Every structure is written in structure tokens, then in C-alpha cells.
N, C-alpha and C positions, 0 to 999 in steps of 0.2 A: 150237192152237199153229201158227204159221207159221215157216218157216226163218229169217226175218229178225227175229223177235221178240228183244228183249233176253234175255240169259241171264247169271246171276250165279253167283259162287262165294263162299260164306260160310265163313270159317275161324275156328273158336272156340278161343281159348286160355283155358283155364278157371282160370288161377291169378292170384292177387292177393297183394300184400304183406300186406294186412289186409282183413278183411271189413267193409264199411261197414254201419252198423246199419239203414239204410233199404233195403238191396239184397236182392232175392230172385232175382237172376240166378244161373246155375250157375257160381259162382266159389268157389275153394278156396284155402286158405293152406297152404303146405308149408314149414315152418321148416327141415326137413332138406335142402332143395334138391330140384331137379327134374332128371331125366335127360333133358336137352333133345334129345340125339342120338336116344335111343330114341323119344321122342314124335315127332320129325321123321320117323323111319322109319314110324311109325304113320300120320301124315298122308299121306305119299306112297302108302302102301298103300291107304288109304281113298279117296284121289283116283282111283286106278286103278279101284276098284270102281265109283264113280259115273260115271267116264268111259266105262266099258263099257256103262252103262245110258243114257247120253245122248250117243251118238257124233255127231261132225260138227257140234257146236254152236260158235258163235262167242261167246266170253266178252266181255261188254261192261262188266262191273264185278266187282271182287274186293274183299271187305271182311274185314279182320282184326278180329274183335270179341272180347269177353271178359266177365268176367275183365279182365286187363290185358295186351294183346298187346305193349305196349312193354317188357314184361319179357323178350320173346323177343330173342335176338341177331339183328343184321342178317343174318348168314349163314344163320340158320334161315329168316327171311322170304324171302331170295333163293332158297333151295333150294325152298321151297314154290311160289314164283312160277315157277321153272323147271319144277317138276313140273306145274303147271297148263298152262303153255305146251307141255309135251311131250305132253299128251293132247288139248287143244283148241286151236283158233285163238284167239289173244287179239287183239281188235280194236286197231289202232294207237292209237286215242284212248281206250282203256279207262280207266275210273276205278279207281284202286287206292288204297283207304283203309286206314289203320291207326289204331285208337283208342289213345290214349296218356294216361298220367297225367303231370302236369307237375312231376315231381320233377327235380331237377338231374341226377341220374345218368342217368335215361332220356332227358332232353333231349340229352345228349351223343351219343346214338345216332342222332339225327335225320338227320345227314348220311349215315350208313350205310344207313338205311332208304331215303332218296332214291336212293342209288346202286343199291340192290337193285331199284328200280322203283316204289316207293310214290310217288304223286304228289298224295296228299291225306291230311291228318291231321286227326283229331278229338280235341280235348283235353277231358278231364274236369275242367274248372275248378270247376264247381258253385257257387262263391260267391266274392265278392271281398273278404271280410273274414275275418280269422283266427279270430275267435270262432265264426262260423258254420261255417267249415271244420272246426274242432275238434268242434263239435256234430254235424256230419255224418260224423265219423270219418275225415276225409281226412288224408292223410299229407304234404300240402304246405301252404305258406303262400301268401297272396295274392301276395306279391312273387315267389315261385318260379313261380307260375302265369303272371304277366305276363312274366317272363323267358323261360319256356318258349314262350310265345306269340310273342315276338320271334324266338326261334331257329327256331320252326316257319315263320314267314313268310319267313325267310332261305333255308329249305331246300325248301319245297314251294310249288307254284303255287296250291294251294287249301288253305284252313285253316278249320276250324270249331271252335267250342267250346261246351260245355254249361253251363247254369246251372239251378239248382233254385230255385223260388220258392214262396211260401206256406209258408215255413218257420216253425218255432216262434218266436213273438214278433215276426214280421215285419209291419210296417205297410205300408199302401199307399204312403205317402210314402217309406219306406225302400226299397221295391222300385223305385219310380220313380227314386230317386237311383242305385241299384245298376245298374239296366238302362241308364240314360243313360250311366253310366260304361262299362259293357260295350260299348255301341254305339260308343263312341269308339275302342275297341280292335278292333272287329270287322273281319274281312277280308271274306269273301263268304258266310258261312253261320253261323247260330246255332241251337242246339237249346235250347229253354226249356221245362222240364218243371215242372209243378205237383207238389209233393211229395204222394205218395200213400202211405198206410199199407198195406203189403203183409203179408198173413198169414204168420206164421212168422218174422218178422224181429224183432230187438230193439226197433225202433221200435213195432211192433204191440203187444208186451208192455207197453211203457211207456205207450202211448196207452190201452190197456185199463185200466191201473192209475191213470190220471189224472195221470201224471207227464210226459206230452208233450201239449201243447195247440197245435194248429195253427189257423190262421185258419178261421172258419166258412165255409159254402158261399157266402154272399153276398160276403164279403170276398175269397174266392178268385176268384169270378167277376169282381169289380171288378179284381183284379190281372190276370186273363186279358185283359179288355177293354183295360186300360191297355197291356199288352204288345203287343196288336195295333196300337194307335194309334201307340205310340212306334216300333215297328219299321217300320211303313208309312212314317212320316215320315222315317225314316233310310234309306229305300231298300232295306230287307230285309223285304218283305211275307211274310206266312205263305203257304206253298204246301201246308202240312199243319198239323194242329192245333197241334203243338208245334215245328214247324220253319220257319225263316225264311231266305230267301236273296235275294241280288241276282239279277236276271234271268239265266237260263242257268247259275246256279251251284247249282241244287238237287242234292241227293244222288241221283245216278243209280241207285246201288245200292238205296237205300230206295224209290225209285220202282218198282223191279222188284217189291218186296213189295206196295206199295199199288196197283199197276196189275194185279196178278195174273199176273205172268209166272213163268217157271221159274227155279229156282236150286238148286244143289247145296249141302248143308250138311255141312261136314266138321268133325270134332273132337267131344269129349265134350259132349253136351247140345245139339248143333246140330240145327236143323230144316231141311227142304228141301221143295221141290215139283218133281217131275220128271214130265214127260209121256212115257209109254211106250206104244207101240201105240195112241195116241189117248186114253189114259186118264191123268188127272192123279193122281199118287200123293203122299201126304204121308209124308215120312220123318222119323224122329227117332232120335238116337243115345243110348246109355247116358250118364247124367249123371256118375257117379263116374269121374274121369279114369283111375285105374289099372285099373278094371274095363273101361272102354272100350278102353284100350290092350291089355289081355290078350286081349279078344275080337278086336280087329283083327289081332293077331299070329296067332291061331288060325283065324280065319274070313275074314279079308280085309276086314272091315268091323266097325263097332261099332254096328250098327243095333239099336234096341230096338223101333221101330215102323216099319211099311211098309204103308200102307193105301191102297187104291184109293178115291178120292173119287167120289161120284155126281155127275152133272151138277148136281143141285140144291145139293149141298154146295159144289161149285166156284163156282157162282153166288153163294151166300150169303157165301163168303169174299171174293169180289170186291166185293160190296155193302158188307160190313163195312169193308174196307180203302179202297175208292175214295171213300166218303163222307167220309173223313178229309181228302181232298185239296181244295184250293181249286178245282181244275178239275172236281171231281165225278166222276161215273161216266158211261160211255157206255151208254145204254139198249140199243142194238142188241147190244153185246157181252154185256151182262148176259143178255139173252134168248137169245143164241146159246149161252152157257155152260150156262144152266139150262133153257132151253126153256119158260119161263113168263113171261108178261107181268105187269108190276106192276099192281096194282089202281088203276084210274083214279080211283075215288072217294077212295081213301086219298091219292093224289097231290094231288087237288084240295083235300082238307081240310088237308093239311100246308102246301100253298102258301098257302091262305087264312089259316092261323095264322102265316104269316111264317117258317116253319121250313125251307122247301124252295123252291128256285128252279129253274125250267126254262128252258133256253136251247137251243132246237132239240132235238138228240138227247142232250143232257146234263142230268143232274140234279146239283144241288149243295146242300149244307147252307148256309143263311145263317149269319150270325154268331150269331143267336139259336139257330138249329138246332144249331150246334156245341156250345153250352152244354148241350144235352140230347140229345147224339148217340146215346146208348144207346136212348133212347125212340124216336128217329127211325128207327133201324135196325130195332128190333123191330116197329114198325108197318109198315114197308115189307116186311119179310120174312114177316109173318104170312100 
């Protein structure tokens, strides 16, 4: 780590209005309400803990994720941003992102978030037709999503939204029509995720029982390739497997993860990477929100895990993340992190198979390689 490397702060708000049946994120529904003031105090306390462990850093990005951070009041967001600025230097051009669900009530808060300092919003649209939204368990309609997108564009300089494809019953032609429509509304960034069946979710139970049928592997691959072509044509090429942006509009915060830089993770279920005394540490916090808060109040942090990573583990994390990027990985950095050169014969074989491309000091997965990325990473890490 060098002093001028990017440094991020991730703030996890673990609450949602409803739990989507495909979601395995650390999100919780509290019909009885949330003591937002008490949780705010917890965030500020945990911020102080991490600031003491990573002093003197300059924050280049802040990301409010969840859960549904747009359920937080703008004053809470402002107070957390003030807390971050009180502990670290926040770069003048820092990217400050908030994830939001496009319901009309939350959209009304957009001006308040912008006043608080948020300069980028990421909307969880997920689909552009009401039947699909209902099947995905979403609480908004397609019209509400598009209205929220308009309001977001009026309030923020940078706007992204998410869509899920390879949904139940979705054909290649249907996805082409939906993505083409989405691109007509796109600002500078799109996140396009293939539906995955995550263990422990209602979708997993339905899939196992044969009551949820998603496109097969070949059909999903065709949708992925179509996605790359349409986005490239529209001027939003993929800079990561599931993320597309106009030039210079990539998510700076997510690039911190994928390029292997440090970030502090605050809130229930947040992960972080902090370098202390030259050693990279992997941190994680308790997932149950109330349990996290009680521990923060008693111990000053909600940590559940705090592990020193070996140089090899740090290098493997970088390999895993960086190969997701269109820019690929920096071989010299990989070797500096882990102290082990990649096997030249493996590189030659993967390049010969058309799965890997070498350009000077960088390695990147080809389009064919991205379709079998797990295999690629396993062979390189072996």
C-alpha cells in the first residue's frame, strides 16, 4: 500500500421494506420500525474505531449499500458523511454513492441526499415490466422506476441502475427488447446481472422443487454475449463482467474492490480490507443488526472477524477480482503482493485456448474467458 492509493468507506444499511426471493444479501425487514438515531450513533462509533486503525488516509469514495440505504433519512446520511470527514480527509472529487429503490416515497428524498453530499445514485430497477417485477418480489412498478430515474437525473451528476436478466421464462428476443429500451434511458452506468440461484433463498427452494425454471447455460451465455454487443454499440462497454459505463464513468468505489485497494466496512454485515503495519487485514462485522449495534455500544465496534491475510492470500484475492475487469491484472503488482510468478506454461496454454490475452505487463480474460472465469482463475492460481 502506498499513501496515494485509493481508499474507500462502505456503509451497510441492513434494512429493506421486503426481502426479495432471489436475494442472499444481509438484509432484514423490521415491520415495527427502526431506531434510526440509535443506529446512527452506532455507525459513528464504528467509524471512529476504523479511523484509529487507518489514520491519515484520504477517502476517494464512499458507498452506502444494503439492504436499502434510501430508507435512511437524508439527515442520517449527512451525519455519517460528516463523521467520515471528521476522521479522514475526503478528496474534493470523491465519489459518494447511495443505492436506492425506485419507489415514489424514496425518490422524494433524492434532493435531500444530494444536499447531504451524495453525488451518485444507483437504482435497483431490476426489470422494466410489471409482471417480472412482481415475480422478483420488487415493491415498485416499471413506471415508478422510470419516474425515479428521471428524478435521479435531475438531482445527481451520475446515475446508474441495475437490471437482472436470464429470468424465468425470458427469451433472448425479450431480453434484447428490454435491454434496448433500458439503454435508451441510461445515463452513464448500467449494472446487468445474470440471475443466479443463491443457496438459502426462496428462489433456491422453488428451483430445487422444479417450480422455477431459468434459461439453461447456453441460453444464458447467449444473453451475456448479446448484452456485451448492445452495450458496446450504445457507448457503454463492459469494464467488469456485469458493469458497463461510458468512458470515465466507471464506479470508482467498486474499482477499489476489483483493484485490491483498502476500504473500511461499516455497519452490520460489512466487509473491509485495512492495511496495518504493512499487513492486509480482512474485517467483517456481525450480520444481525441489533446484535451488531449492541456490540458496538459495548465494545466500540461490531467486528465478528479480523484476520491477517498472508501475501499469497492477498495476491489470490487480487487475481480473483482483477480478472473480472476488462483492463485485467497487473502482473508486477500480483507478484509484488504474493511473491510468486505465474506459471508460464499455464499462461501459454490459456492464451492458446483463446481464454487469456497478454498485453505487456497486463493479463486479461478474453470474452470467451469471461464465460469460464472460474476455471480460468483456478488454473492460474494452482
